[in-house]
Structures are given as structure tokens and as C-alpha cells.
C-alpha positions as CSV (number, residue, x, y, z in Angstrom):
1,M,12.0,2.7,-79.7
2,K,12.7,-0.5,-77.5
3,T,15.1,1.3,-75.4
4,D,12.6,3.6,-74.7
5,A,9.8,1.1,-73.4
6,K,12.0,-0.7,-71.4
7,R,13.5,2.6,-69.5
8,Y,9.2,3.2,-69.5
9,L,8.9,-0.2,-67.8
10,M,11.7,0.2,-64.9
11,L,10.7,4.0,-64.2
12,T,6.8,2.7,-63.5
13,L,8.6,-0.7,-61.4
14,V,11.0,2.0,-59.4
15,I,7.5,4.5,-58.7
16,F,5.5,0.8,-58.3
17,F,7.9,0.1,-55.2
18,T,9.1,2.9,-54.2
19,L,4.8,3.9,-53.5
20,G,4.1,0.1,-52.1
21,F,7.9,0.6,-49.9
22,L,6.3,4.8,-48.4
23,W,2.3,3.2,-48.0
24,S,3.8,-0.3,-46.4
25,C,5.4,2.7,-44.1
26,I,2.4,3.9,-42.7
27,N,-0.3,2.1,-40.7
28,Q,2.0,0.3,-39.0
29,P,1.4,-1.7,-35.4
30,I,2.6,1.3,-33.2
31,Q,4.3,0.4,-30.5
32,D,5.6,2.3,-27.1
33,L,3.6,5.0,-27.2
34,T,5.2,7.0,-24.6
35,G,5.7,11.3,-24.1
36,D,3.6,13.6,-21.5
37,I,1.9,15.3,-24.9
38,I,-0.3,13.8,-27.8
39,F,-1.3,15.9,-30.4
40,S,-1.4,16.0,-33.8
41,E,0.7,17.9,-37.4
42,I,-1.4,17.0,-40.6
43,V,0.9,16.8,-43.6
44,S,-0.2,16.5,-47.2
45,D,-3.4,14.4,-47.1
46,H,-2.7,12.7,-43.8
47,S,-1.6,12.7,-40.7
48,L,1.2,12.3,-37.8
49,L,0.7,11.4,-35.1
50,T,3.2,13.3,-32.7
51,T,4.3,12.5,-28.7
52,Y,6.1,15.0,-27.0
53,T,8.2,14.3,-23.3
54,L,8.2,17.8,-21.8
55,G,12.0,17.3,-19.7
56,G,13.5,15.1,-22.1
57,D,12.7,17.9,-24.9
58,S,12.0,14.6,-27.2
59,T,8.9,14.1,-30.1
60,Q,7.7,10.4,-31.4
61,Q,5.9,10.8,-34.4
62,I,3.4,8.3,-35.9
63,P,2.2,8.7,-39.8
64,L,-0.7,7.7,-40.4
65,R,-2.5,7.5,-44.1
66,Q,-5.5,9.8,-43.5
67,S,-5.9,13.0,-41.0
68,F,-6.2,12.6,-37.7
69,I,-6.6,15.5,-35.1
70,R,-8.1,16.0,-31.4
71,P,-5.9,13.2,-30.1
72,L,-7.0,12.0,-26.7
73,Y,-4.9,9.1,-25.2
74,T,-4.9,7.0,-21.9
75,A,-1.5,4.9,-21.1
76,N,-1.9,1.4,-21.7
77,S,-4.6,2.0,-23.7
78,E,-5.5,0.3,-26.9
79,I,-6.9,2.8,-29.2
80,V,-5.7,6.6,-29.4
81,V,-9.3,8.9,-29.7
82,G,-10.2,11.9,-32.1
83,L,-11.8,13.0,-35.3
84,S,-11.2,12.3,-38.8
85,P,-12.3,15.5,-40.5
86,M,-13.6,15.3,-43.9
87,H,-12.6,18.8,-45.2
88,G,-10.5,21.2,-43.6
89,H,-9.1,20.3,-40.4
90,S,-11.8,21.7,-37.9
91,I,-14.9,19.2,-38.2
92,G,-15.0,15.6,-38.3
93,Y,-16.7,12.4,-37.9
94,P,-15.6,10.7,-34.0
95,S,-12.4,7.7,-34.7
96,Y,-10.1,6.1,-33.2
97,V,-6.8,4.5,-33.1
98,M,-6.3,1.0,-32.9
99,L,-2.1,1.0,-32.1
100,E,-1.9,-3.0,-32.7
101,S,-2.4,-2.0,-36.0
102,G,-2.0,1.8,-36.9
103,K,-5.7,2.7,-38.8
104,V,-7.8,4.9,-38.3
105,K,-11.2,4.1,-37.9
106,K,-14.0,6.1,-38.2
107,C,-17.9,6.5,-37.4
108,V,-19.5,7.8,-40.0
109,A,-22.1,10.1,-38.1
110,N,-22.5,13.3,-37.1
111,L,-19.7,15.8,-37.6
112,Y,-18.6,17.3,-34.5
113,D,-15.3,20.0,-34.2
114,S,-14.8,18.6,-30.4
115,I,-14.6,15.3,-28.4
116,I,-13.7,14.3,-24.7
117,D,-13.4,11.0,-22.5
118,D,-16.5,10.2,-21.1
119,P,-15.9,10.2,-17.2
120,R,-18.7,8.6,-16.2
121,S,-16.8,5.4,-18.5
122,T,-13.6,3.8,-17.9
123,N,-14.6,2.5,-21.2
124,P,-12.2,4.4,-23.8
125,Y,-14.9,3.8,-26.6
126,Q,-17.2,5.9,-24.3
127,V,-16.9,9.4,-24.9
128,I,-18.3,13.3,-25.5
129,V,-18.6,14.8,-28.7
130,T,-19.5,18.4,-29.8
131,G,-20.6,19.5,-32.2
132,P,-22.5,23.1,-33.5
133,L,-25.4,22.9,-32.3
134,M,-25.6,19.3,-30.6
135,I,-23.4,17.7,-27.5
136,H,-24.2,13.7,-27.1
137,A,-22.1,10.8,-25.4
138,F,-21.0,8.3,-28.1
139,D,-20.0,4.7,-28.6
140,L,-16.6,4.8,-31.1
141,E,-16.7,0.4,-31.2
142,N,-20.6,0.2,-32.0
143,C,-20.4,3.6,-33.6
144,T,-23.8,4.1,-31.6
145,L,-25.0,8.1,-30.4
146,T,-26.0,6.4,-27.0
147,E,-27.6,9.8,-25.3
148,E,-28.4,13.5,-26.6
149,L,-26.8,15.3,-24.3
150,Y,-28.4,18.7,-25.9
151,D,-29.5,20.2,-28.9
152,L,-28.8,24.0,-29.3
153,Q,-32.5,24.1,-31.6
154,K,-34.6,22.4,-28.5
155,D,-33.1,25.4,-26.0
156,S,-35.9,27.5,-24.2
157,N,-33.7,30.8,-25.0
158,P,-34.4,32.0,-28.6
159,N,-31.4,33.8,-28.0
160,I,-29.3,31.0,-28.0
161,R,-31.1,29.0,-30.6
162,S,-29.7,30.9,-32.7
163,G,-25.8,30.2,-32.0
164,R,-23.2,27.9,-32.6
165,L,-21.9,25.4,-29.8
166,L,-18.4,26.0,-29.1
167,G,-16.5,23.5,-26.8
168,A,-17.8,21.3,-24.0
169,T,-16.8,19.8,-20.4
170,M,-18.5,17.2,-17.7
171,S,-18.2,17.0,-14.6
172,E,-15.7,13.9,-13.0
173,D,-19.5,12.7,-11.4
174,G,-21.5,13.3,-14.8
175,E,-23.8,15.9,-13.3
176,T,-22.8,18.9,-14.6
177,L,-22.5,19.8,-18.5
178,F,-20.3,22.8,-19.6
179,F,-20.4,24.5,-23.1
180,G,-19.3,27.8,-24.8
181,I,-22.2,29.6,-27.0
182,G,-21.1,32.0,-30.0
183,N,-23.9,34.6,-30.5
184,Y,-25.1,35.5,-34.1
185,D,-26.4,38.6,-34.7
186,G,-26.5,38.3,-38.2
187,R,-22.9,38.9,-38.7
188,A,-20.4,35.8,-40.1
189,E,-18.6,35.3,-36.8
190,P,-20.3,35.3,-33.2
191,A,-21.2,39.1,-31.3
192,S,-20.6,37.6,-28.1
193,F,-19.8,34.3,-26.3
194,S,-21.8,32.7,-23.4
195,L,-20.1,29.9,-21.1
196,I,-23.3,27.6,-20.0
197,K,-23.6,25.3,-16.9
198,M,-26.3,23.0,-17.5
199,D,-27.8,20.2,-14.3
200,I,-27.5,16.7,-17.0
201,S,-30.3,15.5,-15.1
202,T,-33.2,18.6,-15.2
203,G,-31.9,20.5,-18.4
204,E,-31.9,22.7,-16.4
205,N,-29.0,25.8,-17.8
206,K,-28.0,29.0,-16.9
207,E,-24.7,31.5,-17.7
208,L,-22.2,31.9,-16.2
209,E,-20.1,33.9,-18.0
210,E,-18.6,35.3,-21.2
211,G,-15.8,32.3,-23.3
212,F,-15.8,29.6,-24.8
213,Y,-14.4,26.5,-25.5
214,P,-14.6,24.9,-21.2
215,S,-12.1,22.8,-19.9
216,L,-12.7,21.4,-16.0
217,S,-10.6,20.8,-13.5
218,H,-10.8,16.8,-12.2
219,D,-11.5,18.6,-8.8
220,N,-14.2,19.9,-10.5
221,L,-13.4,23.5,-8.7
222,T,-12.0,25.1,-11.6
223,L,-13.4,26.3,-15.1
224,A,-10.6,27.1,-17.6
225,F,-11.3,29.0,-21.3
226,I,-10.8,31.5,-23.2
227,K,-12.7,34.8,-22.8
228,D,-11.8,38.3,-24.2
229,N,-8.1,36.4,-26.5
230,A,-7.0,35.7,-23.1
231,L,-7.0,31.8,-20.9
232,V,-8.8,32.4,-17.7
233,L,-9.7,31.0,-14.7
234,Y,-13.2,30.7,-13.0
235,D,-13.5,29.3,-9.6
236,L,-16.2,27.2,-9.2
237,P,-17.0,28.4,-5.3
238,S,-16.4,31.7,-5.7
239,G,-17.2,32.8,-8.9
240,T,-14.1,34.6,-9.2
241,I,-12.0,35.1,-12.3
242,D,-8.5,35.4,-12.9
243,Y,-6.3,36.3,-16.2
244,I,-3.8,34.2,-16.8
245,H,-2.7,34.9,-20.9
246,L,-3.5,37.5,-23.6
247,F,-3.1,36.1,-26.6
248,E,-3.0,38.3,-29.5
249,S,-6.1,37.2,-31.6
250,V,-8.1,34.4,-30.9
251,S,-9.7,31.6,-33.6
252,Y,-12.2,30.7,-32.8
253,T,-13.4,28.8,-36.4
254,F,-10.2,26.7,-35.5
255,G,-11.2,26.3,-31.8
256,P,-8.4,26.0,-28.8
257,S,-7.7,23.2,-27.0
258,I,-7.2,23.3,-22.8
259,D,-6.6,20.6,-20.8
260,W,-6.0,19.6,-16.8
261,S,-3.0,17.2,-16.2
262,L,-4.7,14.6,-14.0
263,D,-3.4,16.0,-10.8
264,D,-4.1,19.6,-12.1
265,K,-1.0,21.1,-11.6
266,L,-0.2,22.0,-15.5
267,I,-2.8,23.3,-18.2
268,L,-2.2,22.8,-21.2
269,V,-3.3,25.2,-24.0
270,Q,-3.6,25.9,-27.4
271,A,-4.9,29.0,-29.1
272,I,-4.8,29.6,-32.8
273,N,-3.2,33.8,-33.3
274,I,-5.8,34.3,-36.4
275,N,-3.2,37.2,-37.5
276,E,0.6,34.9,-37.1
277,D,0.1,31.1,-36.2
278,N,0.2,28.9,-39.7
279,F,-3.0,26.4,-38.5
280,L,-0.8,23.5,-39.2
281,Q,2.3,24.1,-37.4
282,G,0.1,25.8,-33.7
283,S,1.9,26.9,-31.0
284,I,1.6,24.6,-27.6
285,F,1.8,26.4,-24.0
286,V,2.1,25.0,-20.6
287,Y,0.7,26.6,-17.9
288,D,2.2,26.1,-14.3
289,L,-0.6,26.6,-11.2
290,E,2.1,26.5,-8.7
291,T,4.7,28.8,-10.3
292,K,2.6,30.7,-12.0
293,E,4.9,30.3,-15.2
294,F,3.1,30.4,-19.4
295,R,5.5,29.0,-21.6
296,R,5.9,27.9,-24.8
297,V,6.6,24.2,-25.8
298,N,9.5,23.7,-28.4
299,A,7.1,21.9,-30.6
300,K,4.7,22.6,-32.9
301,G,1.5,21.0,-33.8
302,I,-2.7,21.0,-33.6
303,Y,-5.0,20.1,-31.2
304,P,-2.9,18.8,-27.8
305,S,-4.0,16.6,-25.0
306,W,-2.1,15.4,-21.9
307,I,-0.9,11.8,-22.6
308,E,-2.6,10.2,-19.2
């Protein structure tokens, strides 16, 4: 009996120290966060924050203690901005990772399914978040909603009020908001999609096209979004559309990621194929606007964005 007790004690100690070691390996200070793109990998009940270098075809992985999605990072910033999901991996609280400590800090407020930097501010804690029914300006540092930009339920169009917001993007001057809406007709899935342009100062909006999850180029001339299961480019001055790549069947529930490089020469895109893709290991693509090449990146994860 004494031998069994000793073995039990030794086994308990081994498990205790092993778990302690593994726990200490997570949420360590993050040094030299480098690469061209950043995305999330979900492993059990936590995340890997991953950066990828296109030219060197190399990755850097940083483990986090909890799930963290839609990461945004500007080089030399002290934080990585994103969302901390409660359940699943498509919607979460506004959050950020402190690079100094590796800890995830979340603002328990409304739940949102997309996040972008606020172009009106150079403060990395100032973001724009979009939920199923609203678009807000948000201060991550103080966990406060600073501005209600749009409320779907207050829209004057009754047909729009029954829909759901699907992604948003803002012009660099902060004067125009573009967002997608899934229009429902008593069905579980949207019957159609609308791409809306809104004047922020007046609140007036108009439908530009069909589509969802828009991303505006830094020169404010081209809007990239998903339409008819394809990545398309909308030239704002002329109103013309260019179909870039057709996906088999794009999931709107796990919203696409579309992001322009700082020089507007490359578009980073992920559109989950509901027939083939494992959501937690989604395919990532880059489109070169100069060479017209659309290629798959040799790395998999979710919600990629450029490191600027």
C-alpha cells in the first residue's frame, strides 16, 4: 500500500510540474514579432498567433492561453488587436495581446465578428468593430464604446432592418463607411447580399452592389469584397467590377478576410470553402494586382491580415 501511495504521489508531482511547465510556456513576452502576414491557429482551448514571411516561406508561432481571432498588427506597436471569442470562432469581444507580457486582455462588451483599425486615429487602441446589428468606434485601452457609427435596426429601410451586417471598412479620411448586409427572407441563410456606402456625417446610405465583407484600398479608389462566391474589385470612380477569383462555396458565417497591402499592390484573402475547408486550417491566398497572379500561401490558419 505504501508503494502504491508513493507511486501515486510521484505521478501527481510529475503531472503538476509538467502542467506548470506547459503553462509557463504560454503567455511569455513576445519579442521581435516579424513577418509579412499575421493570422490565428486554434489549438484546443487556446490559440497560436502566427506570422508568416512570404519571401522566406517561414513562420513564427506564439502560443496564447485563450482563443484569439482576427489579429491586426502594425510593426513596432506594443499590442496586437483582435477579438476573443466566447463560443466557436466567428464572433468575440474586442481584445488585444500585450507584447510585453503575452497576455490577452478583452473588453467584455458587445460581441462583434470583425475589427479594423480606425483610420481617423494613429492610436493602436482605437478600432472600428462590426457586430450583427451595429458598427461602433471602440477604445480598447479603456474598454469604452466611443461612437455609434451605424445601427441596422434604426435604418429607415424596413427591408434592411431585417438583415445582418457582414463586415465593414472605412475610408482613410474617415468620411465614408462601406458595409455588407445579408438580407433574409424567412430563411436560415441570406437570400441576397447588399453592399452599402454611407456618408458618416449625414448618415445617408445607398446600395452600390451585391456583396459582403468589403475592404477598401488605402488610396480609397477600389473596394474588394465577395460577390457570387468570387473575390471582386469595384472601381469606385467608374463603378466597374472585375471578377478576380471564383471560390467554390464561400461561408458567410465564418466571414472572409480581405486586406490590402500598404502600397495597394497585393490583396490578402481568405474565403472559407464550406464544402472542403477545415475552418481552423483555412487556405490563405495573395492576389498581385500588377502581375494578375492569384496564389495560395504555403501556410494555413484563420483571419489573416498584413503586418504594416
